C-alpha angles and dihedrals in degrees: 000000000000119000108226128196119263118266098018124146115263093217134052135206127260109309116255096170120069096206111076098208095046089048087057092050091051088050097051092046092082112173092218085076123069114266095250089046090053092050096044093046094047090047091052094042105041110002098072091238123140119230087251091054092048091047089051090053091052093043094236136118115277092240091055092052090047090056091050090052091050091048090050091049088050094051089051093054099037094046093042091231108192113230108210136128109279117236117255096265091058097049091092089061089062101037100095089056094046092050090049091052093051092045092052093046088053092047092053088049094049090061088068108292097111096181090061091050090048091050093048089052091050091050090048091054089050091050090051091055092047097047105018099166096053107107092205092055089053090044095053091047090049091049094050091047094049096048098043091050087075093051100112090052100048098082133035131169086011091297139102117272112204119233094251088055103045124115102246090201088072092057120105100240095179089059089045089060089046089055093047090050090054089048091051088053090051094051089046087059087053095251119175103156128125097272092048090050091048090050090051089055092048089051092054089049087066092057120099109240100027118228094229095176087055093046091049089050092052094049086052089055091047091049089055091051100045104023088218121158089206089059088049086054090055093048091052090053088053091048089054091050090051086059107266106109097158092055089045090055093048090053092049094049088056092061124101098216104115093143093052113092094205090065092057091042090052093044090049091055093048091050090051090052090053091047094244089136099168090051091049089051090053092049094048087051092054093047089051090056092056103034116111104185118083090213093056090041089060091046093051089048091051091051090049093050091050089063089059089061 
């Protein structure tokens, strides 16, 4: 049974969206709320994510996210915000939040919850049918298809397998072609938004060999569009793969992401490549303090153990 926000209307207007769950997401993404509140509340209400999972996605403490959710519900109640399906001409006003919801549902599924990844892809297909000429819709669908195509190769022996070590025979190459076709549609629509750029990066990741300088350049473009320090972290990792480990480490050390375990895991790898073994051990230790996934924990423990050898 779906949990719904307090003080919402029991009825909705005439349906304009053929997919019921997507209809509910558009309904919850009300523009009277701040964008992050729309996304967080919809993820909690309809996305199947816990408050802790949502907090992790927003890189904030669970208590902070819980307060934001409460404030959003209070605003709905106090302002008497009507929750009804928007008419077709208002759908674009809610699209940014809807795309963010689908993206974050997929990200949670990508970490190992396959049912969430499948649901995000299904929602992405429904969005592409509803708004076929929006490049960011096509870009998000391409991104989810391309990344999900590697699902069967991402884990082995109940631990994470890095992209370079994955068995490519386990990849779903038909789905990769579907993702690339969606990316081509997005580019034909002159898309250059964050989801299209991420899809282009995901497509390059399926090439062999990978063009790391081009991947780093696309991450640089994505960082300019989003201003995200997480994107900057990914750009630094690509710079390292392109051969400049010192520059990558300097970029990582400038980022304010101390509570993000991927920063410390990336930093540990860079330090290992520079033969700064004691510093690498400390960085792996910090990453282990922060990691939430058991599979990723086992991967980090294995990498740390390798340093002892």
